[in-house]
DSSP file (Angstrom, degrees, kcal/mol; ACC not computed):
  #  RESIDUE AA STRUCTURE BP1 BP2  ACC     N-H-->O    O-->H-N    N-H-->O    O-->H-N    TCO  KAPPA ALPHA  PHI   PSI    X-CA   Y-CA   Z-CA
    1    1 A M              0   0    0      0, 0.0    23,-0.2     0, 0.0    24,-0.1   0.000 360.0 360.0 360.0 135.0   -0.1    0.0    0.0
    2    2 A P        -     0   0    0      0, 0.0    21,-1.7     0, 0.0     2,-0.5  -0.244 360.0-130.9 -70.5 158.1    1.3    3.4   -0.7
    3    3 A R  E     -A   22   0A   0     19,-0.2     2,-0.6    21,-0.0    47,-0.4  -0.942  16.1-156.2-107.8 123.4    2.3    6.0    2.0
    4    4 A F  E     -A   21   0A   0     17,-3.0    17,-1.7    -2,-0.5     2,-0.3  -0.891   4.0-151.5-104.6 118.6    0.9    9.5    1.6
    5    5 A D  E     +AB  20  48A   0     43,-2.5    43,-2.3    -2,-0.6     2,-0.3  -0.727  25.8 177.8 -90.4 138.6    2.9   12.3    3.3
    6    6 A F  E     -AB  19  47A   0     13,-2.8    13,-2.1    -2,-0.3     2,-0.3  -0.925  29.8-158.3-139.8 160.4    0.6   15.3    4.2
    7    7 A A  E     -AB  18  46A   0     39,-1.7    39,-2.4    -2,-0.3     2,-0.5  -0.937  15.1-162.0-135.5 122.2    0.6   18.7    5.9
    8    8 A L  E     -AB  17  45A   0      9,-3.4     9,-1.8    -2,-0.3     8,-1.0  -0.909  12.3-178.0-107.1 124.2   -2.9   20.1    7.2
    9    9 A S  E     -AB  15  44A   0     35,-2.6    35,-2.5    -2,-0.5     6,-0.2  -0.926  28.4-160.5-124.5 146.2   -3.0   23.8    7.8
   10   10 A S  E    S+     0   0A   0      4,-0.6     5,-0.1    -2,-0.3    -1,-0.1   0.580  88.7  18.4 -95.3 -17.4   -5.9   26.0    9.2
   11   11 A S  E >  S-A   14   0A   0      3,-0.9     3,-1.6    33,-0.1    -1,-0.2  -0.980  86.6-106.7-147.6 158.5   -4.3   29.1    7.8
   12   12 A P  T 3  S+     0   0    0      0, 0.0     3,-0.0     0, 0.0    -1,-0.0   0.778 117.1  50.3 -58.4 -23.0   -1.6   29.8    5.2
   13   13 A A  T 3  S+     0   0    0      1,-0.1     2,-0.4    -3,-0.0    -4,-0.0   0.567 107.3  58.8 -96.1  -4.8    1.0   30.7    7.9
   14   14 A S  E <   -A   11   0A   0     -3,-1.6    -3,-0.9     0, 0.0     2,-0.8  -0.980  61.2-149.7-137.4 132.2    0.6   27.6   10.1
   15   15 A I  E     -A    9   0A   0     -2,-0.4    -6,-0.2    -6,-0.2     3,-0.1  -0.832  13.7-178.1 -97.0 113.9    0.8   24.0    9.9
   16   16 A R  E     +     0   0A   0     -8,-1.0     2,-0.3    -2,-0.8    -7,-0.2   0.771  67.5   4.3 -76.3 -28.4   -1.5   22.2   12.2
   17   17 A R  E     +A    8   0A   0     -9,-1.8    -9,-3.4     2,-0.0     2,-0.3  -0.958  59.9 179.3-159.8 140.3   -0.7   18.7   11.6
   18   18 A A  E     +A    7   0A   0     -2,-0.3     2,-0.3   -11,-0.3   -11,-0.2  -0.973  30.0  95.2-139.4 152.5    1.8   16.9    9.5
   19   19 A G  E     -A    6   0A   0    -13,-2.1   -13,-2.8    -2,-0.3     2,-0.3  -0.987  58.6 -78.9 165.4-153.7    2.4   13.2    9.0
   20   20 A S  E     -A    5   0A   0     -2,-0.3     2,-0.3   -15,-0.2   -15,-0.2  -0.975  22.9-161.1-143.7 161.6    1.7   10.2    6.7
   21   21 A V  E     -A    4   0A   0    -17,-1.7   -17,-3.0    -2,-0.3     2,-0.5  -0.973  13.6-141.9-136.1 143.3   -1.2    7.8    6.2
   22   22 A T  E     +A    3   0A   0     -2,-0.3     2,-0.3   -19,-0.2   -19,-0.2  -0.959  37.7 145.3-112.5 128.9   -1.1    4.4    4.4
   23   23 A S        -     0   0    0    -21,-1.7     6,-0.1    -2,-0.5    -2,-0.0  -0.977  56.0-113.7-153.8 166.7   -4.0    3.5    2.4
   24   24 A E  S    S+     0   0    0     -2,-0.3     2,-0.3   -23,-0.2    -1,-0.1   0.861  95.4  26.5 -71.8 -32.5   -5.0    1.6   -0.9
   25   25 A T  S  > S-     0   0    0      1,-0.1     4,-1.0   -24,-0.1     5,-0.0  -0.820  75.0-116.8-129.7 170.1   -6.1    4.7   -2.8
   26   26 A W  H  > S+     0   0    0     -2,-0.3     4,-2.1     2,-0.2     5,-0.1   0.862 116.6  50.0 -62.9 -44.0   -5.6    8.5   -3.0
   27   27 A L  H  > S+     0   0    0      1,-0.2     4,-2.4     2,-0.2     5,-0.2   0.908 106.8  55.1 -74.0 -36.6   -9.4    9.1   -2.0
   28   28 A D  H  > S+     0   0    0      1,-0.2     4,-2.0     2,-0.2    -1,-0.2   0.856 107.6  50.7 -62.8 -29.9   -9.1    6.7    1.0
   29   29 A A  H  X S+     0   0    0     -4,-1.0     4,-1.9     2,-0.2    -2,-0.2   0.893 107.8  51.8 -68.2 -42.3   -6.1    8.8    2.2
   30   30 A L  H  X S+     0   0    0     -4,-2.1     4,-2.7     2,-0.2     5,-0.2   0.936 111.8  47.3 -55.9 -48.7   -8.1   12.0    1.8
   31   31 A E  H  X S+     0   0    0     -4,-2.4     4,-2.3     1,-0.2     5,-0.2   0.909 110.4  50.7 -62.5 -44.8  -10.9   10.6    3.9
   32   32 A L  H  X S+     0   0    0     -4,-2.0     4,-2.4    -5,-0.2     5,-0.2   0.896 110.2  49.4 -61.1 -38.2   -8.6    9.3    6.6
   33   33 A I  H  X S+     0   0    0     -4,-1.9     4,-3.3     2,-0.2    -2,-0.2   0.956 111.6  50.8 -65.3 -48.3   -6.8   12.7    7.0
   34   34 A A  H  X>S+     0   0    0     -4,-2.7     5,-1.0     1,-0.2     4,-0.6   0.896 114.1  43.4 -54.5 -39.3  -10.2   14.4    7.2
   35   35 A E  H  <5S+     0   0    0     -4,-2.3     3,-0.4    -5,-0.2    -1,-0.2   0.914 119.4  41.4 -73.3 -41.9  -11.4   12.0    9.9
   36   36 A Q  H  <5S+     0   0    0     -4,-2.4    -2,-0.2    -5,-0.2    -1,-0.2   0.804 115.3  49.1 -80.0 -29.7   -8.3   12.0   11.9
   37   37 A G  H  <5S-     0   0    0     -4,-3.3    -1,-0.2    -5,-0.2    -2,-0.2   0.493  97.6-126.1 -99.7   6.6   -7.5   15.7   11.7
   38   38 A E  T  <5 -     0   0    0     -4,-0.6     2,-0.4    -3,-0.4    -3,-0.1   0.980  38.8-155.1  55.4  69.9  -10.9   17.2   12.7
   39   39 A V      < -     0   0    0     -5,-1.0     2,-0.3    -6,-0.1    -1,-0.2  -0.622  11.0-159.1 -90.6 129.1  -10.8   19.2    9.5
   40   40 A E    >   -     0   0    0     -2,-0.4     3,-1.9    -3,-0.1    19,-0.2  -0.701  36.0 -78.5-105.7 159.8  -12.8   22.5    9.4
   41   41 A E  T 3  S+     0   0    0     -2,-0.3    19,-0.2     1,-0.2     3,-0.1  -0.366 118.3  27.7 -60.1 129.9  -14.1   24.4    6.3
   42   42 A G  T 3  S+     0   0    0     17,-2.9    -1,-0.2     1,-0.4    18,-0.1   0.250  85.0 138.6  99.9  -6.7  -11.2   26.4    4.7
   43   43 A A    <   -     0   0    0     -3,-1.9    16,-2.5    16,-0.2    -1,-0.4  -0.307  43.6-141.4 -63.2 151.1   -8.4   24.1    5.9
   44   44 A T  E     -BC   9  58A   0    -35,-2.5   -35,-2.6    14,-0.2     2,-0.4  -0.870  13.5-161.8-117.5 154.0   -5.7   23.4    3.3
   45   45 A L  E     -BC   8  57A   0     12,-3.4    12,-2.6    -2,-0.3     2,-0.5  -0.988   9.8-163.4-141.2 133.8   -3.9   20.1    2.6
   46   46 A E  E     +BC   7  56A   0    -39,-2.4   -39,-1.7    -2,-0.4     2,-0.4  -0.958  24.4 172.0-107.9 132.8   -0.7   19.2    0.9
   47   47 A I  E     +BC   6  55A   0      8,-2.4     8,-3.1    -2,-0.5     2,-0.3  -0.994   5.1 134.2-145.0 137.8   -0.4   15.6    0.0
   48   48 A G  E     -B    5   0A   0    -43,-2.3   -43,-2.5    -2,-0.4     2,-0.3  -0.963  40.7-106.5-163.8-179.4    1.8   13.4   -1.9
   49   49 A V    >   -     0   0    0     -2,-0.3     3,-1.7     4,-0.2   -45,-0.1  -0.843  55.0 -80.5-114.8 154.2    3.9   10.3   -2.5
   50   50 A K  T 3  S+     0   0    0    -47,-0.4    -1,-0.0    -2,-0.3   -47,-0.0  -0.285 115.8  25.0 -48.6 123.3    7.7   10.1   -2.4
   51   51 A G  T 3  S+     0   0    0      1,-0.3    -1,-0.2    -2,-0.1    -3,-0.0   0.430 108.6  79.4  97.9  -3.1    9.2   11.2   -5.6
   52   52 A F  S <  S-     0   0    0     -3,-1.7    -1,-0.3     3,-0.0     3,-0.1  -0.932  85.3 -97.2-130.2 160.9    6.4   13.5   -6.8
   53   53 A P        -     0   0    0      0, 0.0    -4,-0.2     0, 0.0    -6,-0.0  -0.379  47.9-102.1 -71.9 154.9    5.4   16.9   -6.0
   54   54 A P        -     0   0    0      0, 0.0     2,-0.4     0, 0.0    -6,-0.2  -0.318  28.0-132.2 -71.8 151.0    2.5   17.4   -3.4
   55   55 A A  E     -C   47   0A   0     -8,-3.1    -8,-2.4    -3,-0.1     2,-0.4  -0.813  20.0-135.6-101.5 151.4   -1.0   18.2   -4.6
   56   56 A R  E     +C   46   0A   0     -2,-0.4    17,-2.7    17,-0.3     2,-0.3  -0.914  25.7 174.0-117.3 134.6   -2.8   21.0   -2.8
   57   57 A Y  E     -CD  45  72A   0    -12,-2.6   -12,-3.4    -2,-0.4     2,-0.4  -0.946  21.4-144.9-137.8 155.9   -6.5   21.0   -1.7
   58   58 A Q  E     -CD  44  71A   0     13,-2.2    13,-3.0    -2,-0.3     2,-0.5  -0.992  21.3-128.1-122.5 130.2   -8.9   23.0    0.2
   59   59 A Y  E     + D   0  70A   0    -16,-2.5   -17,-2.9    -2,-0.4   -16,-0.2  -0.649  33.9 172.1 -70.5 118.2  -11.6   21.6    2.5
   60   60 A I        -     0   0    0      9,-2.1     2,-0.3    -2,-0.5    -1,-0.2   0.876  48.5 -48.1-105.2 -39.3  -14.9   23.3    1.3
   61   61 A W        -     0   0    0      8,-0.5     2,-0.4     6,-0.1    -1,-0.3  -0.971  32.9-137.7-175.5 167.2  -17.8   21.7    3.0
   62   62 A S        -     0   0    0     -2,-0.3     3,-0.3     1,-0.1   -21,-0.1  -0.898   9.3-160.4-142.6 116.3  -19.5   18.4    3.9
   63   63 A A  S    S+     0   0    0     -2,-0.4    -1,-0.1     1,-0.2     0, 0.0   0.843  96.1  23.9 -68.1 -38.5  -23.2   18.3    3.6
   64   64 A D  S    S-     0   0    0      3,-0.2    -1,-0.2     0, 0.0    -2,-0.0   0.361 101.1-123.3-109.9   7.1  -23.7   15.3    5.9
   65   65 A D  S    S+     0   0    0     -3,-0.3    -2,-0.1     2,-0.2    -3,-0.0   0.669  98.5  83.5  59.6  19.1  -20.5   15.8    8.0
   66   66 A A  S    S+     0   0    0      1,-0.2    -1,-0.1     2,-0.0   -31,-0.0   0.664  79.4  59.8-115.3 -32.0  -19.5   12.2    6.9
   67   67 A T  S    S-     0   0    0    -33,-0.0    -2,-0.2     2,-0.0    -1,-0.2  -0.889  78.4-136.0-103.2 114.2  -17.9   12.7    3.5
   68   68 A P        -     0   0    0      0, 0.0     2,-0.7     0, 0.0    -6,-0.1  -0.444  13.4-154.4 -75.0 143.2  -15.0   14.9    3.2
   69   69 A I        -     0   0    0     -8,-0.3    -9,-2.1    -2,-0.1    -8,-0.5  -0.937  14.9-178.4-118.4 106.3  -15.1   17.4    0.2
   70   70 A W  E     -D   59   0A   0     -2,-0.7   -11,-0.2   -11,-0.2   -26,-0.0  -0.919  10.0-159.1-108.0 134.1  -11.6   18.5   -1.0
   71   71 A Q  E     -D   58   0A   0    -13,-3.0   -13,-2.2    -2,-0.5    -2,-0.0  -0.944  24.8-117.3-108.5 132.9  -11.2   21.0   -3.9
   72   72 A P  E     -D   57   0A   0      0, 0.0     2,-0.4     0, 0.0   -15,-0.3  -0.384  29.1-138.4 -61.8 142.5   -8.0   21.1   -5.8
   73   73 A M        -     0   0    0    -17,-2.7     2,-0.4     0, 0.0   -17,-0.3  -0.842  11.5-128.7-103.3 142.5   -6.3   24.4   -5.4
   74   74 A R        -     0   0    0     -2,-0.4     2,-0.2     1,-0.1     3,-0.1  -0.672  21.8-118.2 -88.0 141.9   -4.6   26.1   -8.3
   75   75 A L        -     0   0    0     -2,-0.4    -1,-0.1     1,-0.1     0, 0.0  -0.513  32.6-102.6 -74.0 142.0   -1.1   27.3   -8.1
   76   76 A A              0   0    0     -2,-0.2    -1,-0.1     1,-0.1     0, 0.0  -0.306 360.0 360.0 -56.6 142.3   -0.3   31.0   -8.6
   77   77 A A              0   0    0     -3,-0.1    -1,-0.1     0, 0.0    -2,-0.0   0.530 360.0 360.0 -95.1 360.0    1.1   31.7  -12.0
């Protein structure tokens, strides 16, 4: 199973939690991080696997508070 390294932030200037999760899929990793990190709307996440640049996401909302909704963030040009 792949290991995903991540950094979860509640504001651009502070990392609230960093670490890694092991899961079978990318989506499973996003769900695990949301569940374990008590993610609030507006939080940002950098996640990746060794050897590749991280992807950036923002937590936007969860209608039922059970399914994490992550929106990809665009990099500044």
